[in-house]
C-alpha positions in Angstrom: 141.6 -30.4 155.9 141.1 -28.8 152.5 137.5 -27.8 151.7 135.8 -29.0 148.6 135.7 -26.5 145.8 132.9 -26.7 143.2 134.1 -26.3 139.6 130.7 -24.7 138.8 128.7 -22.6 141.2 125.6 -24.5 142.1 122.2 -22.9 141.5 118.6 -24.0 142.2 118.1 -24.0 138.4 120.9 -26.5 137.9 119.4 -28.7 140.6 116.1 -29.0 138.6 117.7 -29.1 135.2 119.5 -32.3 136.4 116.1 -33.8 137.2 114.7 -32.9 133.7 117.7 -33.9 131.6 116.8 -36.7 129.1 113.1 -36.5 130.0 110.0 -35.0 128.4 108.0 -32.0 129.6 104.6 -31.2 128.2 103.2 -27.6 128.5 99.5 -26.7 128.1 99.2 -23.0 127.6 95.9 -21.2 127.0 96.9 -17.6 126.3 94.5 -14.7 125.5 96.9 -11.9 126.7 99.4 -10.1 124.5 101.5 -12.6 122.7 104.8 -10.9 123.8 104.2 -12.4 127.2 104.9 -15.8 125.6 108.6 -14.9 125.7 108.7 -16.4 129.2 107.5 -19.7 127.8 110.1 -19.6 125.0 112.9 -18.7 127.4 112.0 -21.7 129.6 111.8 -24.0 126.6 115.2 -22.7 125.4 116.8 -23.6 128.7 115.2 -27.1 128.7 116.3 -27.8 125.1 119.9 -26.8 125.9 119.6 -29.2 128.8 118.8 -32.2 126.5 115.1 -32.1 127.6 112.4 -32.8 125.1 109.7 -30.0 125.1 106.1 -30.4 123.9 103.8 -27.3 123.9 100.0 -27.2 123.3 99.1 -23.6 122.7 95.5 -22.5 122.8 93.5 -19.3 123.0 94.0 -16.2 120.9 97.8 -17.0 120.8 97.0 -19.9 118.5 95.8 -17.5 115.8 98.1 -16.3 113.1 101.9 -16.1 113.3 102.6 -13.5 116.0 103.0 -16.1 118.7 105.3 -18.2 116.5 107.6 -15.2 116.0 107.8 -14.5 119.8 108.6 -18.1 120.6 111.1 -18.4 117.8 113.0 -15.3 118.9 113.0 -16.6 122.5 114.2 -20.0 121.5 117.1 -18.5 119.6 118.0 -15.8 122.2 120.8 -16.1 124.8 121.1 -13.4 127.4 124.4 -11.6 127.4 124.7 -12.4 131.2 124.3 -16.2 130.6 127.1 -18.5 129.3 126.2 -20.1 126.0 125.0 -23.7 126.2 127.6 -26.4 125.9 125.8 -27.7 122.8 124.2 -25.3 120.3 120.4 -25.3 120.3 118.9 -27.2 117.4 117.8 -25.1 114.5 114.1 -24.6 115.1 112.1 -22.7 112.5 108.5 -22.3 113.7 106.9 -20.0 111.3 107.4 -21.7 107.9 108.7 -24.7 106.1 107.7 -28.3 105.9 110.3 -29.3 108.5 108.8 -26.8 111.1 108.0 -28.6 114.4 104.5 -27.2 114.4 101.2 -29.1 114.1 97.9 -27.3 113.7 95.4 -29.4 115.6 91.9 -29.4 114.2 89.0 -28.0 116.3 87.6 -31.5 116.5 90.8 -32.9 117.9 91.1 -30.2 120.5 87.4 -30.0 121.3 87.0 -33.7 121.8 90.0 -34.0 124.1 91.2 -37.1 122.2 94.7 -38.4 121.8 94.3 -40.7 118.8 96.9 -42.9 117.3 97.0 -40.8 114.2 97.7 -37.7 116.2 100.5 -39.4 118.2 102.0 -40.8 115.0 102.1 -37.3 113.5 103.6 -36.0 116.7 106.3 -38.6 116.7 107.1 -37.8 113.1 108.0 -34.3 114.3 109.9 -35.4 117.4 112.1 -37.8 115.4 113.8 -34.8 113.8 113.3 -32.1 116.6 113.3 -32.2 120.4 110.6 -29.4 120.3 107.0 -29.7 119.3 104.3 -27.0 119.1 100.7 -27.9 118.7 98.3 -25.0 117.8 94.9 -25.7 119.3 92.9 -23.0 117.6 89.4 -22.5 119.1 90.0 -24.9 122.1 88.5 -23.8 125.4 90.9 -23.8 128.4 89.4 -26.9 130.0 89.5 -28.8 126.7 93.1 -27.9 126.1 94.1 -29.2 129.6 92.1 -32.4 129.0 93.8 -33.0 125.7 97.2 -32.3 127.2 96.6 -34.8 130.0 95.5 -37.5 127.5 98.5 -37.0 125.3 100.8 -36.9 128.4 99.3 -40.1 129.7 99.6 -41.9 126.4 103.2 -40.8 126.0 104.0 -41.2 129.7 105.7 -37.9 129.9 107.8 -37.0 132.9 105.8 -33.8 133.7 102.8 -31.9 132.6 102.9 -28.2 133.1 99.6 -26.3 133.0 99.9 -22.6 132.5 96.7 -20.8 133.8 96.1 -17.1 134.6 94.8 -18.1 138.1 98.0 -20.0 138.9 98.2 -22.6 141.6 95.3 -23.8 143.8 94.7 -21.6 146.8 93.4 -23.0 150.1 90.4 -21.6 151.8 91.2 -18.0 152.9 94.8 -18.0 151.8 96.5 -15.7 149.3 99.4 -18.0 148.5 98.9 -21.2 146.4 99.3 -24.6 148.0 102.8 -25.8 147.2 101.8 -29.4 147.0 98.7 -31.6 146.5 98.7 -35.4 146.1 96.1 -37.4 144.2 94.2 -38.4 147.3 93.6 -34.7 148.2 92.6 -34.0 144.6 90.1 -36.9 144.7 88.6 -35.5 147.9 88.2 -32.1 146.4 86.3 -33.6 143.4 83.6 -35.2 145.6 80.2 -33.7 145.2 80.2 -30.2 146.5 83.7 -30.2 148.0 85.4 -28.1 145.3 82.5 -25.6 145.5 82.7 -25.4 149.3 86.5 -24.7 149.0 85.9 -21.9 146.5 87.3 -24.0 143.6 84.1 -24.8 141.8 85.2 -22.9 138.6 88.4 -25.1 138.5 86.7 -28.4 139.0 87.2 -29.5 135.3 90.9 -28.6 135.5 91.4 -30.5 138.8 89.6 -33.5 137.3 91.9 -33.5 134.2 94.9 -33.2 136.5 93.8 -36.2 138.6 93.0 -38.3 135.5 96.4 -37.6 134.1 98.1 -38.7 137.3 96.0 -41.9 137.5 96.9 -42.6 133.8 100.6 -42.5 134.4 101.9 -38.9 134.3 104.6 -38.6 137.0 103.7 -35.1 138.1 101.7 -32.0 137.2 102.6 -28.3 137.9 99.9 -25.6 137.8 101.2 -22.0 137.6 100.9 -18.7 135.8 102.9 -17.8 132.8 104.9 -15.1 134.7 105.8 -17.6 137.4 106.8 -20.4 135.0 110.5 -20.3 135.5 110.2 -19.8 139.3 107.9 -22.9 139.4 110.2 -25.2 137.5 113.6 -23.9 138.5 113.5 -22.8 142.1 113.0 -24.4 145.5 110.3 -21.9 146.4 108.1 -22.5 143.3 105.2 -20.3 142.3 102.2 -22.6 141.9 101.0 -26.1 142.9 102.7 -29.4 142.3 100.5 -32.4 142.0 101.7 -36.0 142.3 99.9 -39.4 142.6 102.2 -40.9 145.3 101.8 -40.4 149.0 103.2 -37.0 149.7 106.5 -37.9 151.5 108.5 -41.1 151.5 111.8 -41.5 153.3 114.4 -44.0 152.2 118.1 -44.7 151.9 119.9 -42.6 149.3 120.8 -44.5 146.1 124.0 -44.0 144.1 121.9 -42.2 141.5 120.9 -39.6 144.2 124.4 -38.7 145.3 125.3 -35.9 142.9 122.0 -34.2 143.4 122.2 -34.5 147.2 125.8 -33.3 147.2 124.7 -30.1 145.5 121.9 -29.6 148.0 124.3 -30.0 150.9 126.7 -27.5 149.4 123.9 -25.0 149.1 123.0 -25.6 152.8 126.6 -24.8 153.7 126.7 -21.6 151.8 123.4 -20.5 153.5 125.0 -21.2 156.9 122.5 -23.8 157.8 125.0 -26.6 157.5 128.6 -26.9 158.8 131.2 -26.5 156.0 132.6 -30.0 155.2 135.3 -31.5 153.1 134.6 -33.8 150.1 135.3 -36.9 152.3 132.9 -35.6 155.0 130.1 -35.0 152.4 130.7 -38.5 151.0 130.3 -40.0 154.5 126.9 -38.2 154.7 125.9 -39.6 151.3 126.7 -43.2 152.0 124.8 -43.1 155.3 122.1 -40.7 154.1 118.4 -40.7 153.7 116.2 -38.7 151.3 112.6 -37.6 151.5 110.9 -37.6 148.2 107.5 -36.3 147.1 106.1 -38.5 144.4 108.8 -40.5 142.7 111.2 -37.9 141.6 110.9 -34.7 143.7 113.7 -34.6 146.4 112.3 -32.7 149.3 114.9 -33.1 152.0 117.9 -35.1 153.2 119.8 -36.1 156.3 122.2 -38.7 157.6 122.5 -40.9 160.7 126.2 -41.4 161.6 127.1 -44.0 164.1 130.6 -45.4 163.3 132.5 -42.8 165.4 130.1 -43.3 168.4 130.0 -47.0 168.8 131.4 -46.9 172.3 128.6 -44.6 173.4 125.9 -46.5 171.5 124.9 -43.1 170.0 124.0 -41.7 166.6 124.3 -38.2 165.2 121.8 -36.7 162.9 123.8 -34.6 160.4 123.1 -32.8 157.1 119.4 -32.2 157.8 118.2 -29.9 155.0 114.8 -29.4 153.4 113.7 -27.7 150.2 111.9 -24.4 150.7 108.6 -25.2 149.0 108.1 -28.3 151.1 109.0 -26.9 154.5 105.3 -26.9 155.5 104.8 -30.5 154.5 106.4 -32.1 157.5 109.5 -33.3 155.6 112.0 -32.6 158.4 109.8 -34.3 160.9 109.5 -37.4 158.7 113.3 -37.5 158.3 113.8 -37.3 162.0 111.2 -40.0 162.7 113.0 -42.3 160.3 116.3 -41.6 162.1 114.6 -42.5 165.4 113.3 -45.7 164.0 116.7 -46.6 162.5 118.4 -45.8 165.8 116.0 -48.1 167.7 116.7 -50.8 165.1 120.4 -50.5 165.7 119.9 -50.6 169.5 121.4 -47.2 170.1 120.9 -45.5 173.4 120.3 -42.0 172.1 120.5 -39.7 169.1 122.0 -36.2 169.1 122.2 -33.2 166.8 124.0 -29.9 166.7 122.9 -26.6 165.2 123.7 -22.8 165.3 120.2 -21.9 164.0 117.3 -20.7 166.2 114.8 -22.2 163.8 116.5 -25.6 163.8 116.7 -25.5 167.6 112.9 -25.0 167.8 112.4 -27.8 165.3 114.4 -30.3 167.4 112.5 -29.3 170.5 109.2 -30.0 168.7 110.6 -33.5 167.8 111.1 -34.3 171.5 114.8 -33.5 171.8 116.2 -31.9 174.9 119.1 -29.5 175.0 122.3 -30.8 176.6 125.8 -29.4 177.4 128.4 -30.0 174.7 130.5 -32.2 177.0 127.5 -34.6 177.4 127.8 -35.5 173.7 130.3 -38.3 172.8 133.8 -36.9 173.1 134.6 -38.2 169.6 132.3 -35.5 168.2 134.8 -32.8 169.1 138.0 -34.3 167.7 139.6 -31.7 165.5 136.4 -29.6 165.8 136.6 -25.8 165.4 136.4 -24.4 168.9 134.7 -21.1 167.9 131.9 -23.0 166.1 131.6 -25.4 169.1 130.9 -22.5 171.4 128.1 -21.3 169.1 126.5 -24.7 168.9 123.3 -25.9 170.6 123.4 -29.7 171.2 120.2 -31.7 171.4 119.7 -35.3 172.5 116.9 -37.8 172.2 116.8 -41.0 174.4 115.7 -44.1 172.5 113.6 -46.7 174.2 
């Protein structure tokens, strides 16, 4: 059977750009370091603008003085690396430094300091966004915590898809850990903000920022990312991330895939195949996974993992096979895989199946299924339909696991 060939090689960046397309991202950047470092922000903004994503930036700190930062951002917005293909649509002409049509608004000290998002400010902002998908607000004299508070208020009033807070300390680090927490939901943030909790966790200096993040989530912002400027692209465009993602919703929900999920999940499965975690499949085989598939999401939009329960071929044995189980790197410690398998167990019981089974060639996945209560069985104990037209060399390398349903 012919294998599916992708017209365009899939990348993690493409995966996330698909999520951001047609949406609005708001960046809060307090920057006192050399302005040349803002090129990272400009490059990320350029990629988003070419992706039909609206970009709003609130810039504070020393970078909001003078025109040096504007020049850095303008050059980055207009630059295309020789190693990258040009965008399908040309970037809009964005002149930051001068001209009455420049998408730049100098926010007064009162507006920034008070952390307000008045109707007058939003009307001025919309006047710019009507003619440009990019907005830059210069918050001269605003302290970092004031800038973040203003950003969350504007983000909440406009119901932006995502607020990105760029901070030199990066994501939130747990007690005694050097790496930032990949994920934090609103309930955990609320617990940290109880009297003395943030201080006990070594986060007392970041209390005002955590409070602003939580307020933004409660007011309607879908999600908030907290990261360094140098880690901005990695946070937004890779599975690993570099900072902390905050959402309001319960941290993992598992449900049937919808039609609107199919293209995104198909790309994720293709990546799993190239990495060797998943068996190479034809387009029809992938489609079968999609129509019987489940997705784990963090918040309302962040796909964290997928799998499928296939039963049609195994009706005679009253069995179901878990296939296409794959989780995104930054969420591996959040129990995503376990929640997907728990859902498959519940669905198998609802269908009155006798047992579930799964196959893998990966040691890490073998250990995972053992932790979920599966036992290893011989290949010939699986339903014989499993091995119809199956590659014999791959079959010999497989470990087969089974779970008896009550």
